[in-house]
N, C-alpha and C positions, 0 to 999 in steps of 0.2 A: 551891434551889441547883443541883440536877441539871438542872432544866428550863432554868435560865439558861445553864448550861454547854452544854446541847444546842443552845440558840438560837445561842450564839456559834460553835459548831462548824458549824452549818448556814450561818451568815453567812460564815464563813471559807471554807467549801467553795464557796459561791456566788461569792465574790470570786475564787477561783482558777479556777472553771470558766466563770463568766459565764452569760449566758442561753443557752438552747437556741435553735436556729434557728426551731423551731416557735413558741416563746413570743415571740420577737422579731417574727415575722410577724403573730401575733395582736395584739400591742400596736401595731404599725404600722397595722394595719387599724382598730383601735379608736380610737387616740389621734391618728392622722394623722401625716404626715411632719414632719420637723424643719425646717419652713420657714414663711414667712408667706404668706397667700393674696394673690393678685393682685387689685387693684381692677378692677371692671368699668367699661367706658366705653361711650359712645354709638357706635352704628354709623354708617357713612357714609350709609346710607339715611335714618336718623333725622335726621341733620344736614341732608341734602338737603331733606327735607320741611319743616323749619323755614325754610330759605332760600327755598323756593318759595312760602311764604306771605307774603313781603314785598310790601307794597302796590305798589311801583314795578314789580316783575315782573308783577303782575296787570294793571296799567295798560298795560304794553307788549304783553302778550298780547291784551288786549281791543282795543287800537288795531290791532294786526296783523290780528286777525280781521275787524274792520270793513273794513279796506283790501282784504282778500281778497273780501269780499262785494261791495264796490264795484268789484272788478275791477282794482284797482291793486296788482298782485302785487309790483312792484319795492319799493314802500314797505313792504309786508308783510314781504318777505324781509329788508330792512335792519333793521327793528324787531326781528324774530326773532333776527337776529345779535347786535344790541345786548343783547337779553335773555339769550341763551345765554351770551355772553361774560361778562357781569356775574355771572350766577349761578354759572358754573364757577369764576371767581376766588373768589367768596365761599365756595363749598363747600370748595375746596382749603384756604383759610386757616382756616376753621372746623374742618376735620378735623385740621389741624396743631395748632391751639390745643388741641383736645380731647386729643390725645395727650400734650402736655407738661403737661396738668393732672392726669395720673395721680398720685395722692398717694404710692403706695408700690408698688414692684415686688417681685418675688420676692427674699427674703433669700438672698444668696449664702452657702452654708455650706461649710466646708472638708471634705475627706475625713478620715476618722477611723480610728484603729487600735483595734479592740475585741476583747474575748475572747468568743467564741461556741463553745459545746460544748467548752470547754477549750482551744481553739486561737485564736491571734491571727489576725484577719482585717482587711484594709483595705477599708472600705466607704465609700459616698457619705455625706456629712454628713446628707443628708435622710433616710437610712435608720436613723439612730441613734434608739433608743427608750429610754424610762425603764427603768432597771435595768441597762442596758449598763455594762460595765466598760471605761472608756477607758484606753488606754496613752498617756501624755503624755510627750514628750521636749522638750528645750530647742529653741525655735524653732517649736513646733507652735502652730497656731491651734486653740483649744479649741472643740469642735463643739457642746457642749450644757452646760447648767448641771449641776454635779455636786459631790459631796463628795470631797475628797481622803482616800483611805483608806490610802495608803501612799506614802512618798517625801518629798522635800524640794525645793521649787521656789519660784520667784518669778514673778509674772505682771504683765504690763503691762495695766492695766485702764482705760487712757485712753479707750478706746472708750465706756465707761460713766461714767467720772468726769471726763474731760477732762484728767487729770494723767498725764504720761508717766513719772513715777518709779515703778518697779516696787514691788509690795507682796509681803511674805512670806506663804507659805501653810504651814500645819501640818496634819498628818493629824488626822482626827477621832478622838476617843477612842471606840473601839468599845464600851466598857463603860459610857460615860456617855451621857446624853441629848444629842441633836443640838441645837446652838445654834439659837435661834429667829430671831435678828436676821440675816437674809440680805441684807446690803447690800454692794454693791461698794465698794472702797476700804478702807484700813486694813490694818495688818499682823496677822499671826498668827491668821488665820481659816481654817477648812477649806473654805470655799466657793470654787468655780471657776465662771466665767460664760462662756456661749456668746459666741464672737467675740473673746474676749480672747487675749493671746499669752503663752505660757510663755517667759520670757527666761532662766531659769536653772534647772538641775536637771531632775529627772524624777520620775514617780510614776504611781500609778493612782487613778482617780476613779470613783465610782459615779454614773451619770446620775440626776438627780432631777427634771429638767424639760426639755422639748424644745419647739420651735416657739413657738407663741403663749403657752405657759406659762412659758417662760424669761424672765429679766429683760429681755433684748434683745427678746424677743417681746412682752412686756407693754408695753414702750415703743412698739414698732411698732404694736401693736393699739390703743393709746390714741390714736393719730393719727386713727383713724376717728371718734372721739368729738369731735374738735376741728374745728369748721367755720370756715374762714377767712371774714372779712367779705366779702360780695359787692362787686365793684368798683362804687363809687358813680358813677364817670364813665359807665360803660356804662349803668347804670340811669337816670342823668340824661338821657343822649342818647336812650335808648329812649323815655323819657317825652316828650321834645320831639318825636320822630318821631311818636309816637301822637297827640299833640295836633295837630300839623300835618296828620296823615292824616285826622283827623276833620273838621278845617276844610276840607281839600282835597276830601273827598268831598261835604261840604255845598255848597261853592262849585261843584264839578263838577255837582252835581244842579241847582243854581240856573241855571248857564250853559246846561245842556241845556234847561231849561224856557223860558228866555228866547229861545233860538234857535228852539225849536219853536213858541213862541207868535208869533214874528215871521214865521212862514211857511216856515221851513226844514223839509226832510224829516227823518225820524227819525235816519237814520244820520249825515248830516253834523252834525246838532245834537249827537248823542251823541259824535261825534269831537271837536267843539269843547269839550264838557264834559270829556272825557278829557284833552285838551290842557291845559286849565286845572288839572285835578287834578294832572297830572304837573308842571306849573310850580310848584305850591305845595308839593309834597312834597319835603322836604329829605333824600332818601334818601342823600345823600353823607355825612351825619353818621356813621352806623355804619360806612360803608365807610372814611371818612377815619380814624376811630378805629382801625380794624383795620390800615390801612396805616401809620399813625403808630406803632402798637404793634410791627408787624413791623420797620419801619425802626429804631425805637428799640432793639429787641432786637439788630438787626445792629450798631448803633453801640455798644451795650454790649459786644457780643462783641469788637469791636475794642479795647476797653479791658480785655479779659480777664475779662469778666463774662458768664456764660451765663444767659439768661432762661428760666426754667421755667414761671412763671405770669405771664401778661400783666398782671394787676392790679397787680403790684409796680411796674411802670413808672410808672403814674399816681400811686402812693403815694410814690414817691421824693421828689417835690417837697414833700410834706407832712410828711416825717419830722422829728420834734422830738427824739427820743431814739435814740441808737445804742448798743445793748447788745452788748458784746463779751467773748469769752472772753480769757484771758490767754495760755495756752500755745499757741504756733503762730500766734496772731493778732497780738497785740502783740509777742510774742517770736518767736524763730526756730525754736522747737520742737527744740532740740538742747542738751544739757547741755554746758557748756564750763567750764574752770577759770577762775575769776574772781580767786581770791586764794590765796596760800600763806603759812602762818605757822609759824615754827619755835618750839620751846619757849623759845628764848632771846628771843623777841619780834620777831625780824626778819620783815619782811613783803615779799612780792612781789605786786604787783597786775597781773593779766594784762591790764588795760585801760590800763596805763601805756604811753607811746610806745615804750619800749625793750623791751616785753614780746614783740614780734614777733620779736626777735632771739634770741640765745643766753640761756640761763637761768644766773643766777649759780651758781657752783659749790656754794655751801653749801646750795642747794635741791635738788641732784641726788639726794641720799640720800632725801629725802622723796618725790620723784616716782618714783624707782626702786622704793622699797618699796610705794608705792601701786599701781604697775603689777604687781608680783609678787603683790599681794593681790587682783588682778582675775582674771577668767576668762581661760583661755588663748586662747579665741576669743570675745572679748567680744560680748555681745548687749545687756546692760543698759546704759542710757544713760550712767550714771556711769562704768562700766567703760570704755566706748568713749571717753569724754572723757579719762579719765586715761591710757589707753594711747596714744591719738593724740597727746596733749600730750607724753608721754615720748618717743615715737618721733620726733616732729618736732624735738625739741631734743636728741636723741642723749644721753639720760641714762643710758646703760649698761644698756639693757634687753635686750641680746643674750642674756642667760641665759634669758629667757622662751622663746626659740626653741631654745636649746641644752640646757637642763636639762629634767628630767622632773618634772611635777607628780605627786608621790607620793600626796598626800592633801589633801582639802579638808574643813575643819571648818565646816559650814554654820551659818547663824544658827538660834538657838532663841529661845523667848520670854524665857529668862533671860539669854541671851548674844547681844546685838544686834551681832554682828560676824562677819566671814568671815575664816578663817585658812587660808592656803595653805602647804603644806610642799613645797618643791622639793628633789629630790635632784640635787646638783651632779655633773656628769660629770667635771669636772676635779679636784675635791677630794672627800675623804670627808665625810660628814655632810650636814646639811640646811640650806637657807636658809628661814627662816620669816618670813612677812609677814602682817600683820593690818590690816584697816580696818573701821571701824564707828562706832557712836555714841560720842561723846567719853567719856561716863561708863563705858561698857563697856571701852574701850581703856585708860582710866586705871586701872580695877581690874585688868586683865590685867598692867599694868606696875607695879602696886603703888605708885602715886604717893603721896607724903605729902600731908597736908592743905594745906600751903602750896603745893606744886606743883599740886595739883588746883584750888586757888583761882585760880592764874594761868591755867590752862587754861580755867576757867569764865569768867574775864574776857574772854579772847579769843573764846570761843564766843558770848558775849553781844554783843560788838561786831560779829561777823560776822552774827549773826542779825538785828540791826537793819538790816543792809544787804540783807536778804532772801536770804541765801546758804544753800544746803544744805551741811552740814558733815560731813566724814568725818575721824575721827582715824586716824592711821597709826602703827603700831609694827612693830618688826622684832626678830628673834632668830636665833641659830644653834643647832643641835642636833647634837651629835657622836655620840650613841649610835646603835646599829644599828637598833633598832626604835622607831617613833614611839609616843608615849603615846596613851591613849584620849581624853584631853581636852587642849585647848590650854593649860590653866592651868599645866601642867608646864613650859612654855617660859619662859625668862628674858627677857621682852620689855623693850625700851627704847622709850620714847615719842619719836617723831620729830617730829611736828607735825600741823598741821591743813590739810586741803585744802578750800577753799570753792568750790562749784560753783553755777552759775546758768544759766538759760536767757536768753541775751542779748536785749535789746530790739532790735527792728528799727530800722534807721537812719532811716527816714523817718516813723516813727510820730509824733514830736512835732509835725512840720509838719502832718501830716494832722489830728491832734487840734485843732491851732490853727485850721486852716481850717474844721473843723466848728463850732468855737465862734463864729467870725466869721459863719457862716451861720445861727446860732441853733439849732444841733443839739448837744444835750448828750450827752457820751460817758460811758457807765456800764460799769464793768468787773465781770464776774461770773465768779468762778473757784472751783474746788474746792481751791485751794492755801491755805496758811496765811495769816492776816491780816498778819503781818509781811512776808512775801514780796509779798503783794498790794499793800500800801501802798508798798513800795519801787519796784515796777514802775510803779504809778500815778503816782508823783512823777516818774519819769524820762519817762513818756509825756505829762506835762502834764495829767493827769486830776486833778480835785479830790480830794485825799487827806486832807482835814481829819478824816475819820472813816471807820470801816469797820464793817459789820454782818456778823455771822457767821450761818451756816446755823441753828445751834441757837436763836439769837435770833429768826430769822424763823419757825421752827416754833412758837414760843410766842406769836407775835403774831396778833391777829385781823386781818381784812381791812382794817378802818378804820385800825388802828394802823400796819399795813404801808404803807398808802397815804400816811399822813403822814410816816413815816420815809423813804420812798423819794424824797420831795421834797427831803430834806436830805442824803442820802448818795449817793455815786456809786461806791463801792467795796464789793463784797460778796464774802466769802471763806468757804471751807468749805461751798460750796453744793452741794446735791443736785439731781438732775433735777427733782424736785417743787418745790424752792425756785425754780429758774429759771423754771418755768412760773408760779408765783405772782408772781414779780417782774414778769414781762412783763404778766400780767393786771392787776396793781396799777397799773402805769404806764398801761395802757389805760383803767382805771377813772378815772384822774386826767385823762383826756382827751388823753393823749400818743399820738402816732403813732410806733409802735416799729419799729425795725429791729433784728434779732437776728442776730449772727454766731456760728456754731458749727460743729463738725466731727464730734462723736461721736453715737452712738445716744442718749446721754443728753440731747443737745441737740434731738433731733427734735421732741418735743412743743412746746417753746418756739419752735422755728423755724416750725412750722406755725401756732401761735397768734399769732405776731407779724404785724403788718401787712406787714412785709417780712422774710422769712426768708432769710438769706444763709449758704450752706454753703461749706466749703472744697472745692475740686475736686481738689487734689493729694492731701492726706492725709485728706480727709473720708470718712466711711463712706457706703455706698450708701443707708442709711436716712436719714441727714442730708441727703444731696443730693436724695433724692426728696421729702422733707418741705419743702425750702426753695423759695422763689420764685426766688432768684438763686443762682448758683454762681460762686465766685471761682476762675477757672482757674489763677491764679498764686499763690493763697493769700496775697494781699497786701492788708492793711488799707486802703492808700491807694486801691485800686481801688473800695472802697465810696464814698469821697469823690468819686471821679470819676463814679460811678454817680449820686450825688445831684445833682451838677452837671448831668449829662445829663438826669436826670429833670426837673429844673426847666426846662431848655431845651425838652424835648419838650412839657411842659405849656404853656409860653408859646406855642410855635408852634401847638399844637393850638387854643388860644384864638384866635389870629390866623386860623387856617383856618376855624373855625366862625363867627367874625364875618364873614368874607368870604362864606361860604355863605349866612348869613342875609341879607346885603345883596344878593347876586346873585339870590336867589329872590324878594325883593321886586321887583327890576327885572323878572325874567322873568314873574312873576305879573301885574304891572301891565301889561306889554306884551301879554300874552295876554288879559287881561280887558277892557282899554280898547276895542279895536275892537268887542267884543260889545255893550258898553254904548252906545258912540257910533254903532253901526250902520255901521261901516266894514268894508272887506275885512280878513280876519284877517292878522296878521303871522306868527304862530307856529302850527304844527301839531305833532302828535306827533313827526314826523321832525326838525323844527327843534329841539325841546326835547331830544330824545335826543342830537342832535348837540352842543348846548351842554353837555350832561352830560359828553360825552367831553372837552370842554375844561376844564370846572370840576374834574372829578376829578383829572386829572394836575396841574393848577395847585396844587390843595390838597395832594395827596399827595406831590408831588415838590418843587414850588417852596417851599411854606411849610415842609414838613418839613426842608428843607435850609437854612433860615434860621439864621444864626449866633446865638449866645446874646446876651442883653441884657447890658449892661455891669455891672449890679448883681446878676447872677444868684446870686452867692455872698456878697453883702454885705447881703442883705435877709433878714428872718426867714422861716421856712417859711410857706407859705400856709395859711390856715385850712381845716379840713375842711368848714366850713359855707359856704365861698365857692363859689358856683355857677360852672359853666364860663363862662356869660355872665351877668354881673351885670345888673341892671335898667338901669343907666346905659349900660353897654356895648351891651346889646341895643337900646336906643333909638337909640344912635349908629349902629349897623349898619343899623337900619330906616330911619333918616334918609338914610344913604348910598344905599340902594337906591331910596328914594322920589325923591331928587333925580335919580338916574340915569334912572329911569323917566320923570320929568317932561321931561327934556331929549330923550329918544328919542321920546316922544309928541308933543312940539312939532315935532320934525323930521318925523315921519310925517305929521301933519296938514298942515304947511306944504307938504311935497312933493306931497301929493294936491291941495291947493288950487291949486298952480301947474300942475296938469295932468299931473303925472308919472303914468304908468301904475302900476297896483297892484303888478305884479311888480317894477318898478324901485324903487318906494317901499319895497317889502319888502326888497330887497337892500340899499338905502341904510340902512334902519333896522337891519337885521341887522348890517351893518358897524359901525354906531354902537354896537350892543350889545357887539360884540367889543372895540371901543376902550374902552368904559366898563368892561368886565370887567378890562382891563389896568389902568385907573386905580384900580379898587377893590383890586386886588392891591397896587399900589404904596402906597396910602394905609394899608393894613393890615399892611405888612411889619414895622413897628416901633411900639412903644408911645410912644416918646419922640422919635425922630428927626424933624426937619423934612423937608420934601420933598427937599431936596438930599441930606440924609443917607440917606434911603431909596433914592434913585437910585444912590448910590455904594456902598451897603452890599453887600459881596461875596456873590454867590450865582449862580454860573455856570449852575446848573440852571434858574433862573428865566428867564433870557434864552433858554436853549435851548428851553424850553416855549413861550415867546412866539413864537419863530421858527417852531416846528413848527405851532402853532395858526394863525399867519398863512398858512403854506404850505397847510394843509388848507382854510382858508377861501377862499384864492385859487383852489384847485382846484374848489371848489363853484361859484365864480362864472364861471370861464373854461373849464372842461371841460364841453362841451355836455351829455353824458348826466347829469352831476351837477347842472348848473344846472336841467335839466328836472325832475329828481327833487325838487329843493328848491323848484321854482316861483319861481326868481329871474329878474329881468330884467337888462338890460345894466348893467354897472358900469364907469364911466369913471374916469379919473385924478382929475377934480375931485370925484367921489363919494367916492373914498378920502380926499381931503383934508378933505371935510366930516365924514366919519365920525371921522377922527382928531381933528378940532377939537372934536367933542362930548366925546371922552375928555379932552382937555386942559382944556376948560372945567370939566368935572366935577372934575378933579384940583385945579384952582385953588380952586374953591368949597369943596371938602372940606378942603383945607389951611388955609383961612381959618377954617373952623368947628372944626377940630381943636383949636385953642387954647382954645376955650370949654370943651371937655370935659376936656382936660388929663389929669391923673393918674387921675381916676375911670374912664377907659376900660380900665384894666388888668383 
């Protein structure tokens, strides 16, 4: 017994004096600062090395080197400029992408007031160590996990639980063992958690965990163990580029051997081979994907959605399930009075049309008493709602500003109510007001069994509506000294106040639009099942059943997978439950989008295919873990993002189809003269020039194409659907083959009729430009006929066409450029012939398009 007393004395002494500065420094050095580590990222040099290994860059460098050896420095300089420009753009974009892919930055920690060497000191949050004694006041952000050892306070733990209603904290019993279950949420526990907010009261806490060992730190650290799925589209495009690169190198080598065998010297033969390799290599694929991603991110930003991970843009069109939190996502994240009920049974609904005006007189007493039972300067969400409502309707709350709050009887485990005693300046005595759980207020008022039954009926009715209820009572006290306990007051039961977090006005329409697009909306909340079902019904989410967190904890993975197919509402959910739900959906083959805002949401945000964090009220950890951030905290912005994601993917398919077709044309035109023994049409310079036209057309013209009419009325695309299906790939190859055949016929005919090689080259090159325009027009839309494609609005398309024509005209009529490209004279009738080739190609393809019809999607 004496040893136990000595231990208690030692603990009490330590609580009063805190740690010494020496001990704090040792623990800081040993256990590390109270923050999370920053994730490392690739350097700009490493990114540059990856880009410099691209095949097209190597081809351009080799061709430039050969031109230098041949003494044609102008061609070499131009090719080097092409190479340098393309590589610089790629490096800048890659470096930018690398920076936004950082999964977690430094955890911002608040400053803290601690006791060190018996004195109160204000220190940086990162310097708090285990064993420190924190001094916590109302409004403070708690700097580390701790045990409340003294005081009375309530904390907003929405950061970890997702629910904004504050929970009560009670000091730990120093003589008893410390509770083992250290979970956020729930009333009457001694545990405080880093990053949460003290909304009422004050106290002292002993720090038990900092940094990565705190609850917020454990969640942040768990993000490192969750690897998001790699972007399938990028992998698919890289695979296509590798395949074409291998074929290009093989054909390049074959062309070199054929040229050399036919009597050409080594360097010109090698140049011809390089030209063919460049013609066959579709290096635009990764560049177009990058540009579409950047432009898509810009378009999403205009819809108030910030893109943090590029892979989310491609996944938006595949999303089949949208998991959303309730508080602040479907609702406005503010408590407001929804209903007032008097003991007489009279009811006032705040959603009624007349509710925005004056409050009926009989309800003034209820609201006035509720305001007096609230904090003088309210921080708690319910107190704020009651006081704001009272002041907006002039319910006689002037005494809150005039009278003095003499004493507050705080909540205890046995008394779930707050009682305020106000000393009136104008009269003697006290005004007493109480609010709390209906059963507690009923006991304080001494209600009879019949009266309590009536109150219970009202609370049951309000509970079914998903409301949080506070019972209100009032009393007067004329004696000089206040009693030690509030049971001595002669309370009168006044009524019930029902509070709710109102649903956002546009939620129902947004959920309906998701349903039409084949996207199922699932609500996951830490709130009670009754409240969750009420909100789900108002939002238009399937509320036929609800599954609670304890049920999920008892389920095996297979059972959860089956249950999740049937249920769309999940309540009393922990962070671990959220992660299991997301992973179960993914195991069922669903493409998941997850919306969240708290640290508790971070693991599920990162694990989801598309993690969406709130930008306004979201935590740093949630934002860093997410792929997208809603800058306006609006659920409807997610629906807009899905629409844009589908449009981006559609346009990317159009662009890649065009690239495939154009490369068949270019490769054919480059290879044909070698096989036929004719003068070459294309050299490395011509091909590089064509790339300058193809890239802007794809990245600007196709990216700017308006959405298809059925973009939000068709189901999400399958994850197994390739970017270019076999049917669509064959259609694109056919386009390029027909274009090549027309140009080859024109070239052979022009030579046969005695046209010089340089003039035949300029005529054929002009036909290639016209054919490229025809290929753009035919690929603009999946469904529209030729006339529809021509009138389809896209100002950028015609601007690119005009610019390309102007550049081509410069190469034909500006003497230095014409000499550089080895072009001959180009007359008005030559331009007419070139355009005619494009028109003929357009007509042929339009006739054939009907054969392929829908499969070309």
